N, C-alpha and C positions, 0 to 999 in steps of 0.2 A: 885607847882603842875601846875600853869598855864604856867610857861616856858616849863615844861616837856611836855605839851599836845601840845604846840605850835610847839615844835621841832618835835614831833612824826607827828604832821600833815604837818610840812614842808618837813619830810622825805617821807611821803605818796605821796606828790606830785612830789618827785624826782623819785618815781619807775618806772621802764620800763614796768613791766607787768601790764595787766589790772585787776583791782580789783574794788568791789563796791566803796569803799571809796576813792581811785585814782580817778575814773570817777567823783564821785562827788566833788571832788578837782578840777578837771579840767573845769567841767561845771561852777563852781563859778567863777574859774581864768579867764574864757574866758569873763564872763558877767561883774563881778565887780572888777577884779583884784587879784593879788597874795596875798596882805595883807588880803583881806577879804575871799578869799579861805582858807589861813590859820587859820583864825579866827573861820570861820563856820566849818571847818573839826575838829579843836581843840574842839569845843563846841559838835560836834557830837560824838568824841571820849570820851569826859567827859558824856555825857548822857549814850552812851554804857557801860561804866566802872560803873557808878552809878546804872543802872539797873542790872549789874551782882552783884554787891555787895549788895545792899539794898534788890532787890526783888529776890535773888538768882535765876536768868534767866541765861541760857547760850547764847552766842553771836551766832545767826543765819546769816551766811555770804551767802546771796544769790549769786550765780554765775552770773546770768544775770537779770536785771530788765525787765523781759518779759512783766510783766503788765503795765510798763511804755510804751513800746513799741506799746501794744495793744490799750492803751488808746490813744496815738498819732495817730494810725491809725483810730480810731474811730472819734478823733476829726477832721481830714482831711477828713472823709468821710461825715460827717455832714455839714463841711463848703462848700464842693462840692455840696452836695444835696441843701443847702439854695442858694447858687449860681444859681444852674439849675433852681429852682423854681422861682427865682427873674428874670431870663431872659427868663422864661417859655420855657425851654428845657425839653425834654423828655428823658429817658434812651434810648429809641429804636432809638434816632437820634444818640447816640454815642456807637453803638454795636461793635465797634472794640476797645474801650477802656475797659480794664478788671482791676478791682481793688483788 
């Protein structure tokens, strides 16, 4: 089973079209390398299969991780606001910037 999941994860990493699992694989691959990405994706696949069998739930394949994009935007906005407060800038000083 371990080898099958690792082979499936490797195949996911080789996909051309964008899927959530492929995007996950490439994020891990960029940060930690291909071997870690294969292991992490295989584990994710194992968890998905386990939940489908044991909990009898169907797999929900989100097309886009919009909540992550929104979370990143909020994080950037908070960081900018903290920097502005630190340097005592006001929003009115930057009326040409829209976020």
